[in-house]
C-alpha positions in Angstrom: 271.8 -44.8 14.8 275.2 -44.3 13.1 276.9 -44.4 16.5 277.0 -47.3 18.9 278.2 -46.2 22.4 281.0 -48.3 23.9 279.8 -49.8 27.2 282.1 -49.4 30.2 280.8 -50.0 33.7 277.1 -50.1 34.4 275.9 -47.5 37.0 273.0 -48.1 39.4 271.6 -45.5 41.8 270.5 -47.1 45.0 268.9 -45.9 48.2 271.7 -45.4 50.8 269.4 -47.0 53.4 269.4 -50.2 51.3 273.2 -50.2 50.6 274.1 -53.2 52.9 271.1 -55.2 51.5 272.2 -54.5 47.9 275.8 -55.5 48.7 274.8 -58.8 50.3 272.5 -59.6 47.4 275.3 -59.1 44.8 277.8 -61.1 46.9 275.2 -63.9 47.1 275.0 -63.8 43.3 278.8 -64.4 43.0 280.0 -60.9 42.3 283.4 -59.8 43.7 283.5 -56.6 45.7 286.2 -54.0 45.0 287.5 -52.9 48.5 289.0 -49.6 47.4 286.4 -47.6 49.4 285.1 -45.1 46.8 283.2 -42.2 48.3 280.3 -42.4 45.9 279.8 -46.1 45.0 280.5 -49.7 45.7 281.9 -51.6 42.8 281.3 -55.3 41.9 282.8 -57.4 39.1 282.3 -60.7 37.3 283.9 -61.7 34.0 282.9 -59.1 31.5 280.7 -57.3 34.1 281.5 -54.2 36.0 278.7 -52.8 38.2 278.8 -49.6 40.3 276.2 -49.2 43.0 276.0 -45.5 43.6 274.7 -44.4 46.9 275.5 -40.8 46.2 275.6 -38.8 42.9 279.1 -37.7 42.0 279.7 -34.1 40.9 277.3 -32.3 43.3 279.0 -29.0 44.4 279.6 -28.2 48.0 278.0 -25.4 50.0 274.6 -23.8 49.3 274.5 -24.7 45.7 275.1 -28.3 46.6 272.2 -28.2 49.0 270.0 -26.7 46.3 270.9 -29.5 43.9 270.3 -32.2 46.6 266.9 -30.7 47.3 266.1 -30.8 43.6 267.0 -34.5 43.3 265.8 -35.6 46.7 262.9 -37.6 45.1 265.0 -39.0 42.2 264.3 -42.6 43.3 260.6 -42.2 44.1 260.0 -40.1 41.0 261.6 -42.5 38.6 259.9 -43.9 35.5 259.7 -47.3 33.8 261.8 -47.6 30.6 261.3 -50.5 28.2 264.0 -51.8 25.9 264.0 -55.0 23.9 261.5 -56.6 26.1 263.2 -55.6 29.4 261.8 -53.1 31.9 263.8 -51.1 34.4 263.6 -47.8 36.2 265.4 -44.6 35.2 265.3 -41.1 36.7 262.7 -38.6 35.5 264.0 -36.8 32.3 265.0 -33.5 33.9 266.8 -35.1 36.8 268.4 -37.7 34.5 269.9 -34.8 32.5 271.4 -33.2 35.6 272.9 -36.4 36.7 274.5 -37.1 33.3 275.9 -33.5 33.2 277.3 -33.7 36.8 278.8 -37.1 36.0 280.5 -35.8 32.9 281.9 -32.8 34.7 283.2 -34.9 37.5 285.1 -37.1 35.0 286.5 -34.0 33.2 287.9 -32.6 36.4 289.4 -35.9 37.6 290.2 -38.9 35.3 289.2 -37.2 32.0 286.1 -37.7 30.0 285.9 -39.9 26.9 283.7 -39.9 23.8 281.1 -42.1 25.5 280.5 -39.5 28.3 280.1 -36.9 25.7 277.7 -39.1 23.7 275.6 -39.7 26.8 274.9 -36.0 27.2 274.5 -35.1 23.6 272.1 -37.9 22.8 270.2 -37.1 25.9 269.8 -33.5 24.6 269.0 -34.9 21.1 266.1 -37.0 22.4 264.6 -34.6 24.9 265.3 -31.1 23.4 261.6 -30.4 22.6 260.4 -31.4 26.1 258.8 -28.7 28.3 261.0 -29.4 31.3 264.0 -27.7 29.7 262.5 -24.2 29.9 260.5 -24.9 33.1 263.1 -26.7 35.2 266.5 -27.7 33.8 267.8 -24.5 32.2 266.9 -22.3 35.2 268.5 -24.9 37.5 271.7 -25.0 35.4 271.9 -21.2 35.3 271.5 -21.0 39.1 274.2 -23.5 39.8 276.6 -22.1 37.2 276.6 -25.0 34.8 274.6 -23.5 31.9 277.8 -22.4 30.0 279.3 -25.9 30.4 276.1 -27.5 29.2 276.1 -25.2 26.2 279.7 -25.9 25.2 279.3 -29.7 25.5 276.0 -29.6 23.5 277.8 -27.5 20.8 280.6 -30.1 20.6 278.0 -32.8 20.0 276.4 -30.7 17.2 279.8 -30.1 15.5 281.4 -33.6 15.9 278.5 -36.0 16.4 275.7 -34.3 14.4 273.3 -34.0 17.4 270.9 -31.1 17.8 271.8 -27.6 18.8 268.9 -26.0 20.7 268.3 -22.3 20.8 269.8 -22.0 24.3 273.2 -23.1 23.0 275.7 -20.2 22.2 276.7 -21.3 18.7 279.4 -18.6 18.6 281.6 -20.6 21.0 283.1 -22.8 18.2 286.7 -22.0 19.2 286.1 -22.9 22.8 284.2 -26.1 21.8 287.1 -27.1 19.6 289.6 -26.6 22.5 287.4 -28.7 24.8 287.2 -31.4 22.2 290.9 -31.4 21.9 291.2 -31.9 25.7 288.8 -34.8 25.5 290.8 -36.5 22.8 294.1 -35.9 24.6 293.2 -36.7 28.1 290.0 -38.7 28.0 291.6 -41.7 26.3 288.2 -42.4 24.8 286.8 -43.2 28.2 289.7 -45.1 29.8 290.5 -43.6 33.2 293.7 -41.6 33.5 295.1 -41.7 37.0 297.7 -38.9 36.3 294.8 -36.7 35.2 293.0 -37.4 38.5 296.0 -36.2 40.5 296.3 -33.0 38.4 292.7 -32.3 39.0 293.5 -31.7 42.7 295.2 -28.5 41.7 292.1 -26.9 40.2 289.6 -27.8 42.9 289.2 -26.0 46.2 290.3 -28.9 48.3 290.8 -32.7 48.2 287.5 -33.3 50.0 285.6 -31.2 47.5 
């Protein structure tokens, strides 16, 4: 427990069908809605509180691979599990789907506003706490290979091993140290330790297939 992750906004995954009900509930509780019209979530604020109600998961690729991912996570809400922490109970995605969501989220930030140390920590400590679970070989690794994200997952896990001291499972290519160091440099230069960089977001448009994707 030598690291304590800095808290930014708090993300919730909600059923799109219940979107309007959730919005009204938060308005009734005195939250202020951000009217910027984000494609994936609705944002609400109170003093020292920043909540994002996600009705879609950011980072899902377009085309056939995207449809494959959506099929895989189609039951993410109904297949969730209860997590207990300091006397509180709340639902989180099943472990294999949780890992995919964290990785997609991190990649989305990297291509747009830049990722910070906290996004890296989310992924690396997820790997650290679940690396011996059966779902890695049975589900998650084959899925990441199919959608072209296994190399990315390997590099980010290696960075965690080098810089955060987290585990380095057998599926990680430990020879990619030079590339891992380069990615870490990019994180430090453009991620601003998690603060969003609007110029980075504009630059990301040049390395994606289109603005809509």
